[in-house]
C-alpha positions as CSV (number, residue, x, y, z in Angstrom):
1,X,131.6,110.9,85.8
2,X,134.9,110.6,88.1
3,X,135.6,108.0,90.7
4,X,139.3,107.0,92.6
5,X,141.6,106.4,90.2
6,X,142.1,102.4,89.5
7,X,144.6,99.8,87.6
8,X,142.2,99.0,84.4
9,X,141.6,96.0,82.6
10,X,140.2,96.0,79.7
11,X,138.6,92.7,78.2
12,X,136.9,91.9,74.3
13,X,133.7,89.3,75.4
14,X,132.8,89.2,71.2
15,X,135.0,88.5,68.6
16,X,137.6,90.2,69.8
17,X,138.1,94.2,68.5
18,X,139.9,97.1,69.7
19,X,138.4,100.0,70.3
20,X,139.7,103.4,69.1
21,X,142.7,105.1,71.0
22,X,140.3,108.6,70.9
23,X,137.5,106.4,72.6
24,X,139.7,104.4,74.8
25,X,141.1,107.7,76.5
26,X,137.7,109.4,77.0
27,X,136.7,106.4,78.4
28,X,139.4,106.3,80.7
29,X,139.2,109.9,81.5
30,X,135.8,109.6,83.0
31,X,136.8,107.2,85.6
32,X,140.2,109.7,86.2
33,X,142.4,107.2,83.7
34,X,145.0,107.9,81.2
35,X,145.7,105.2,78.3
36,X,149.3,104.7,80.7
37,X,147.6,103.5,83.4
38,X,147.1,100.4,81.6
39,X,148.8,97.6,83.0
40,X,150.7,94.4,81.0
41,X,148.0,92.5,82.1
42,X,145.4,94.8,80.8
43,X,143.7,93.4,78.2
44,X,141.9,90.0,78.5
45,X,140.2,88.4,75.0
46,X,137.9,85.7,75.2
47,X,135.0,84.6,72.6
48,X,131.0,84.8,72.9
49,X,129.3,82.6,75.3
50,X,132.9,80.9,77.3
51,X,131.5,83.2,80.8
52,X,133.3,81.0,83.2
53,X,136.4,81.6,81.3
54,X,136.2,85.2,80.8
55,X,134.8,85.6,84.7
56,X,138.4,83.5,85.6
57,X,140.5,85.4,83.1
58,X,139.5,88.8,84.6
59,X,139.7,87.5,88.5
60,X,143.2,86.7,87.7
61,X,144.2,90.3,85.7
62,X,142.1,92.5,87.8
63,X,143.1,94.2,90.9
64,X,140.9,94.8,93.8
65,X,139.7,98.2,92.4
66,X,140.5,98.0,88.8
67,X,138.3,98.8,86.2
68,X,137.4,96.5,84.0
69,X,136.2,97.9,79.9
70,X,134.7,95.2,78.4
71,X,134.1,95.7,74.8
72,X,131.3,95.0,72.0
73,X,131.9,95.0,68.8
74,X,128.6,97.2,66.6
75,X,125.3,97.8,68.5
76,X,123.4,95.5,70.7
77,X,119.9,96.6,72.4
78,X,119.7,96.2,75.9
79,X,118.2,92.6,75.9
80,X,121.3,92.2,74.7
81,X,123.6,93.8,77.2
82,X,121.6,92.7,79.9
83,X,122.9,89.7,78.9
84,X,126.6,90.6,78.7
85,X,126.1,91.6,82.0
86,X,124.6,89.0,83.6
87,X,127.5,87.4,82.3
88,X,130.4,89.4,84.2
89,X,127.8,89.0,87.4
90,X,128.7,88.1,90.0
91,X,132.5,88.7,89.8
92,X,131.9,91.9,88.0
93,X,129.0,95.1,88.5
94,X,128.6,96.8,85.0
95,X,128.8,100.6,86.2
96,X,128.8,102.4,83.2
97,X,128.0,101.9,79.0
98,X,129.7,103.5,76.4
99,X,128.1,103.8,72.6
100,X,130.2,104.5,70.6
101,X,129.3,106.1,67.1
102,X,129.7,108.7,64.3
103,X,127.8,111.2,66.6
104,X,130.9,110.4,69.2
105,X,131.2,109.0,72.8
106,X,128.1,108.9,74.9
107,X,127.9,107.5,78.5
108,X,124.9,105.4,80.1
109,X,124.3,105.1,84.2
110,X,121.6,104.8,86.3
111,X,121.8,108.7,86.7
112,X,121.0,109.4,83.5
113,X,123.4,110.0,79.4
114,X,125.3,112.2,78.6
115,X,127.9,112.6,75.9
116,X,131.4,112.7,76.7
117,X,133.5,112.7,73.2
118,X,132.1,114.1,70.1
119,X,134.9,112.6,67.9
120,X,133.5,110.3,65.2
121,X,134.7,106.4,65.8
122,X,133.3,102.8,64.3
123,X,129.9,101.7,66.2
124,X,130.9,99.4,69.1
125,X,129.8,99.5,73.2
126,X,131.9,99.2,76.2
127,X,130.8,98.2,79.6
128,X,132.6,99.7,82.6
129,X,132.7,97.7,85.2
130,X,134.1,96.9,88.3
131,X,134.3,93.7,91.2
132,X,131.4,93.4,93.0
133,X,133.5,93.6,96.1
134,X,135.1,96.9,95.3
135,X,131.5,98.1,94.5
136,X,130.4,97.0,97.8
137,X,132.9,97.3,99.7
138,X,132.1,99.4,103.1
139,X,134.1,102.8,101.9
140,X,131.3,102.5,98.6
141,X,129.0,101.9,100.7
142,X,129.4,104.6,103.0
143,X,130.2,107.0,100.5
144,X,126.7,106.1,98.7
145,X,124.6,106.0,101.6
146,X,126.0,109.6,102.9
147,X,125.1,111.1,99.4
148,X,121.3,109.7,99.3
149,X,120.5,109.8,103.1
150,X,118.3,113.1,102.4
151,X,116.5,110.9,99.4
152,X,116.0,107.6,101.3
153,X,114.0,109.4,104.3
154,X,110.7,110.6,102.1
155,X,109.6,114.0,101.1
156,X,106.7,114.5,103.4
157,X,104.0,116.1,101.0
158,X,105.5,114.3,97.5
159,X,103.4,111.8,96.1
160,X,105.1,108.8,96.8
161,X,105.6,110.2,100.6
162,X,102.2,107.8,101.5
163,X,103.5,104.5,99.8
164,X,107.6,105.1,101.0
165,X,105.3,105.2,104.6
166,X,103.4,102.7,104.3
167,X,105.9,100.4,103.3
168,X,107.7,100.7,106.6
169,X,104.4,100.9,109.1
170,X,104.0,97.4,107.0
171,X,107.2,96.2,108.0
172,X,107.1,97.5,111.3
173,X,103.5,96.0,111.9
174,X,105.1,92.5,112.4
175,X,106.5,92.7,115.0
176,X,104.6,91.2,117.4
177,X,106.6,90.6,120.6
178,X,104.8,90.0,123.6
179,X,107.0,91.5,126.2
180,X,106.0,94.8,127.8
181,X,108.3,97.9,127.1
182,X,111.2,95.7,124.9
183,X,114.5,96.9,124.2
184,X,114.6,97.2,120.1
185,X,117.1,97.1,117.7
186,X,117.1,98.5,113.9
187,X,119.8,96.6,112.2
188,X,120.5,99.1,109.2
189,X,118.1,101.5,109.7
190,X,118.5,103.6,106.9
191,X,116.0,106.7,108.0
192,X,114.9,105.0,110.7
193,X,110.9,104.8,110.5
194,X,110.8,101.0,110.3
195,X,111.9,100.8,114.1
196,X,110.5,104.3,115.0
197,X,107.1,102.4,113.6
198,X,108.4,99.5,115.8
199,X,109.1,101.1,118.8
200,X,106.2,103.5,119.4
201,X,103.4,101.0,118.6
202,X,105.4,98.4,121.5
203,X,106.0,101.0,123.5
204,X,109.6,100.2,123.7
205,X,111.8,101.4,127.0
206,X,114.3,101.9,124.4
207,X,115.2,102.2,120.8
208,X,118.9,101.3,119.5
209,X,119.6,101.7,115.8
210,X,122.5,101.5,113.5
211,X,123.5,102.5,109.7
212,X,127.2,102.4,107.5
213,X,126.4,106.4,107.1
214,X,127.2,109.2,109.9
215,X,124.6,111.5,107.5
216,X,121.6,108.4,107.8
217,X,122.4,108.5,111.7
218,X,121.8,112.0,111.8
219,X,118.7,111.5,110.5
220,X,117.5,109.2,112.1
221,X,118.3,110.7,115.4
222,X,116.2,114.1,114.5
223,X,113.5,111.4,113.6
224,X,113.4,110.2,116.7
225,X,113.3,113.5,118.5
226,X,110.3,115.2,116.0
227,X,108.5,111.8,117.1
228,X,109.1,111.9,120.9
229,X,110.9,108.9,121.6
230,X,113.4,109.7,124.3
231,X,115.2,106.6,125.0
232,X,117.3,105.8,121.7
233,X,121.5,105.4,120.7
234,X,122.4,105.5,117.3
235,X,125.6,104.0,115.9
236,X,127.7,104.1,112.8
237,X,128.3,100.1,111.8
238,X,127.6,97.5,109.2
239,X,125.9,94.1,109.7
240,X,128.8,91.7,109.8
241,X,130.2,93.2,112.7
242,X,127.3,95.1,114.9
243,X,128.2,97.6,117.0
244,X,126.4,96.7,119.5
245,X,128.2,93.8,120.9
246,X,129.0,95.3,124.6
247,X,125.1,95.6,124.2
248,X,123.1,92.7,126.2
249,X,121.1,90.9,123.0
250,X,117.6,92.8,122.2
251,X,114.3,91.4,122.7
252,X,112.9,92.7,118.8
253,X,115.5,93.3,116.2
254,X,113.8,94.6,113.1
255,X,116.5,94.7,109.8
256,X,114.4,96.0,106.6
257,X,116.3,96.2,103.0
258,X,119.3,95.6,104.3
259,X,120.6,92.3,103.2
260,X,120.8,92.3,99.8
261,X,123.6,95.7,100.7
262,X,125.5,93.0,102.1
263,X,128.4,91.5,100.6
264,X,129.2,88.7,103.4
265,X,126.1,87.3,103.8
266,X,127.4,84.5,106.0
267,X,128.8,87.3,108.2
268,X,125.8,89.2,108.2
269,X,123.6,86.7,108.9
270,X,125.7,85.2,112.2
271,X,125.7,89.1,112.8
272,X,122.3,89.3,113.1
273,X,121.3,86.3,114.7
274,X,123.8,87.3,117.3
275,X,121.3,90.4,118.1
276,X,118.6,88.6,118.8
277,X,117.9,88.0,122.7
278,X,116.4,83.8,123.5
279,X,113.2,84.2,123.4
280,X,113.1,87.1,120.7
281,X,111.5,88.2,117.8
282,X,113.0,88.9,114.6
283,X,111.7,91.1,111.6
284,X,113.3,90.9,108.5
285,X,111.9,91.8,105.1
286,X,114.0,93.2,101.9
287,X,113.5,93.1,97.8
288,X,112.7,89.3,95.7
289,X,115.1,88.6,93.7
290,X,112.5,86.2,91.5
291,X,109.8,88.3,91.6
292,X,107.8,88.4,87.8
293,X,109.0,92.3,87.4
294,X,112.9,91.6,89.0
295,X,113.4,88.8,86.2
296,X,112.1,91.2,83.6
297,X,114.3,94.1,84.8
298,X,117.7,91.3,84.8
299,X,116.4,90.5,81.0
300,X,115.6,94.2,79.8
301,X,118.0,96.5,81.5
302,X,121.2,96.5,81.2
303,X,122.0,98.6,83.9
304,X,120.6,98.2,87.7
305,X,121.3,98.6,91.6
306,X,123.9,96.1,92.3
307,X,121.6,95.3,95.6
308,X,119.1,93.9,92.9
309,X,121.6,91.4,91.3
310,X,122.4,90.6,95.0
311,X,119.2,90.5,96.1
312,X,117.5,87.0,98.3
313,X,114.6,85.5,97.7
314,X,112.1,84.8,100.7
315,X,113.1,80.7,101.0
316,X,116.9,81.5,100.7
317,X,116.6,84.0,103.8
318,X,114.3,81.7,105.6
319,X,116.4,79.0,105.5
320,X,119.8,80.8,106.4
321,X,117.4,82.0,109.9
322,X,116.0,78.3,110.7
323,X,120.0,76.6,110.2
324,X,120.5,79.6,112.7
325,X,117.5,77.7,115.5
326,X,115.1,80.3,114.7
327,X,111.5,79.5,114.3
328,X,109.3,81.0,111.3
329,X,106.2,82.5,112.3
330,X,104.8,84.5,109.4
331,X,105.6,85.9,106.0
332,X,103.9,88.3,103.1
333,X,105.1,89.7,100.1
334,X,104.3,93.5,99.7
335,X,105.3,96.2,97.0
336,X,102.9,94.8,93.5
337,X,105.7,94.2,91.0
338,X,105.0,94.6,87.5
339,X,103.7,97.4,86.5
340,X,103.0,99.1,89.6
341,X,106.3,100.5,90.2
342,X,106.3,102.2,87.1
343,X,102.9,103.4,87.2
344,X,103.9,104.8,90.6
345,X,106.7,106.4,89.0
346,X,104.7,108.0,85.6
347,X,102.7,109.2,89.0
348,X,105.4,110.8,90.7
349,X,107.1,111.9,87.7
350,X,104.2,113.4,85.0
351,X,100.7,113.4,86.6
352,X,101.5,115.1,90.0
353,X,99.9,112.3,92.3
354,X,96.6,112.0,90.5
355,X,97.2,108.1,91.0
356,X,98.6,108.0,94.0
357,X,95.6,107.1,96.2
358,X,94.5,103.9,93.7
359,X,97.8,102.6,93.2
360,X,98.6,102.6,97.1
361,X,94.9,101.5,97.7
362,X,96.1,98.1,94.8
363,X,99.1,97.2,97.3
364,X,97.1,97.1,100.4
365,X,95.1,95.2,99.7
366,X,97.0,93.1,97.5
367,X,99.3,92.4,100.4
368,X,96.5,92.3,103.2
369,X,95.5,89.2,101.2
370,X,98.6,87.5,100.6
371,X,99.7,87.7,104.0
372,X,96.0,86.5,105.0
373,X,96.2,83.5,102.8
374,X,99.9,82.1,104.0
375,X,101.8,84.4,101.6
376,X,101.5,82.2,98.5
377,X,101.3,84.7,96.1
378,X,105.6,86.4,96.6
379,X,106.3,86.3,93.4
380,X,103.6,89.0,92.5
381,X,105.4,90.8,94.8
382,X,108.8,92.6,94.6
383,X,109.6,92.6,98.6
384,X,109.4,90.2,101.1
385,X,109.1,90.4,104.9
386,X,109.1,87.3,107.9
387,X,108.8,87.1,111.6
388,X,111.0,84.9,113.4
389,X,111.7,83.8,117.1
390,X,114.2,82.6,118.9
391,X,113.7,79.9,120.9
392,X,114.4,80.2,124.5
């Protein structure tokens, strides 16, 4: 695991415990660093349970692009490590965990596990963390999105593809603008399927879209051509500073799964609002931080994507939009929470897709029921979607 060179900090959140020089060197080398890179302010000590004090000391010691190594003595289970991770948030985001033992140093990331050194060490665990603002910075976001662009387009014919496309259609179907041939903006498009579905169904006169990733924008352009959308314009940019400021506000704006990636939600909501024309419609959706499954993941899993920790609830997003004058018209939960996502993973990874149809049917029926009842069951869904109108 490599990263751009940075000035690291080190913290001891439990009883102050030093790790052996060899282990420290191996961990730093994983980030293209050396012990000599440790500065005078590198070591910060704190006692267990004093998270605010620990965060305050780290905030003072750690550069914007720095690396914090949080050392925990002995061995801890995942729930205990998740608790340590939650103490560091929202200042820091844990990007890797290193297990030190007689077998050596082993790294854990969201991508898997790997031995980085075979030398024996006293048992300890090290949480490697970076500032949330660094992890969610524009440069880091573009790099991550470019790397994942092809995978986020969905793989036609795969076991998970029917669910992938259904979710995009479910969000797009919330668009109910009565204007003929509306102008449509996909605000943070990803692979573009939400905007494409809405534009096709509504007979849009133009479809505009933007994404931080140049590679993702290229994929959306290909998807537009493949779906015979003649008038489309793609640009690169971020929601905090939308790249269509020179375009008149749109009749319909859709934003799906974008808010949770924003490091500056206040600016993001302002950017979103500025793109919707008076009398226009806004459809917004994202993951639900307080679903039953998401809460369990935060308690049980020490490593999570940063957007899960940065996610908003539906009610929080609604308040922000109503504060800006938008009128709520409809909403629903979708993508049933635990154990459906786990079952889908097993279906795709081990069962060859034999459960694709029943799992998709369960999601479709549950989401339709929630929508029909006025959406009282949000806690049972990992995602939400809402439709708003901007008064004239």
